[in-house]
C-alpha positions, 0 to 999 in steps of 0.5 A: 834603696840602691838595690831596688833601683838596680833591680828596677833598671835590670828589669827594664833592661830585660824588657827592652831585650825581650822587646828587641828579640820579639821585634827581630823574630817578627822581622824574620817571620815577615821576611820569610813570608815575603819569599816564595819557594818555587821548585823547578823539575826540569830535564837537564840530562837525559833524552829531554835535555835539549828542552830542559836547558832552555826551560831553565833559562826562560824561567830564570829570566822571568824570576830575575825580572819579577824580583827586580820589580818587586822592590823591598816590600814585594814577594821575592821568588826563590827558585830551586832547580833540580834535574829530573833526568828525563825519567819518572823515578828521578822526577818522583825523587825531586818532587818528594824533596820539593814537598817534604824538605824544601816546603815549596809554594808551587812546582813548575815542571816536569819536562816530560809527560811520562814523568808528570804522570808519576810525579804529579800524583805525589804533589796532588796527594800533598796538596802542592800546586803544579804548573806544567810548562811542557806537558802536552799528553792526555791525562795530565790535568786529570790527575787532580785539581792541583795540576795545571799546565800552560802548555797547549795539549797536542789535541789542541795544537795538532788539529790546527796543524793538519787543517793549515797543512791541508789548506796550503799543501792539498794533502790527500794521503800521508804516512804516519811515523811515531814513537810507541813507548812514550806518553808524549809521542803516543799522545801525539799519534792519537791526536794526529790519527783523529785529525787526519780522519776528521780531515778525510786524509788517507793514511797509507801506512803506520810505522813505529820506533822506540826512544833511543833508536838511531836507525830509521832506514827500514821504516823510512824505506817503506814510507818512501815506497808508499809515495805519500804527500807528507810524512806525519811524525810524532817524536821528541827532538832527538829522534825527530832530528834523525828521522828528518836527516835520514829521510832526505838521505834516503832520497825522500824529496823535500817536496814531501814535507815532514809534519811534526808536533810539539816535540819538533819545537827546539833549535836542536832540530835545526842544529842536528838535522841541518839543511834537511830540516828546511821545510819541516812543518810543526804545530806550536804554541808560540812563535818568536815573531808574534806581534805582542809587546810582551813577546818582543821584550822577552825575545830581546831580553832572552837573546841579550842574556843568553846569546841565542833566541828563545824557543817555545819551551823557553817561552812557556817556562817564562810565561809559567813563572809569571802565571805562578807569580800572579797566583802567589800574589793573589793568594796573599801568602806564599805558605797557603798552597790551597789559596795559590791553587784557587788563584791559579784556577781563577786566572783568565785573560792574563797578558803573557808572551803566549798571548792572552792566557786563561785556564780552562775549567779542566786547568788546561791552557787556553790560547791560540796555537800557531803552525811553524816551518823551518825556513832559512834556518829559523822557525817562521809562521807557516800558512794562513 
């Protein structure tokens, strides 16, 4: 009889242990379901490093806020930051890591359109959603139905820039200067060329440069001889800074404004070009002074955390994290990439630091662009 009792107690203990093990397993599974891994492919080195650094800061601030508000029962965002090194090959390597090793719910990035044109194809094939927060060239979202962006395209920003510049400056004739070896700068050139044609503004000459060039004096000397009303430039910030500085050094007066696209929207332009950057005009998706309660809160929080005001690239990354979080929440599971994709496609009139935000049917950003000018060492709203 004693052995029967001991056997019964042993059996009961095994049941209890098994039940505890199952409960622990279920708890662990539940905990993992409450985490959403997001891969961030950002240019921390290379030619676009000035953009990548501020993108990372904007994204991290949003993640910290979302996770603090989620509480014990909410989905926590787990960021995985990787450097795409401003090159397509490294971006491709990073995407493969995110998709096959990290098993992310969604990818944010990459910084440059050149990289996106290569890396996004891998994510599309794998069925992993991508949210671009700075890609503005043509053809990005056409890669497939898993590719989205919250960055306004140059085809949206630039026509508005030319319209505002013409209304305020009375432009009649311009010179065009652009990078001919980069998807972003070539896309900007295409947008400027069409906008100038539509506005019936004469193009006196077109000059080109390549990524990494440092001496722009031959092209600027020709532009100076053309005597344009303004110089239209499609460039990333590193080359843009050199062009702006050298234009003024060569005696092209400040009365001949330099007008750029999204690539000019970095504090690095003001830092690198100094006084020469005063009066430079550029199209933008965002301005720090926007009268938007979310934007005011963002600017204050970013400045307090990092000791410097945010730029457009920080704002778009910050907004991107909130958009991604909304899609993950609506999808109901961080493990269902298709549901996240479907939730992204359904986002409309969503309050962000960029204003009321929606995706177009083609998965591009839909919100109001602005035009900025450098004044007193800051980006301020230009024109009407």
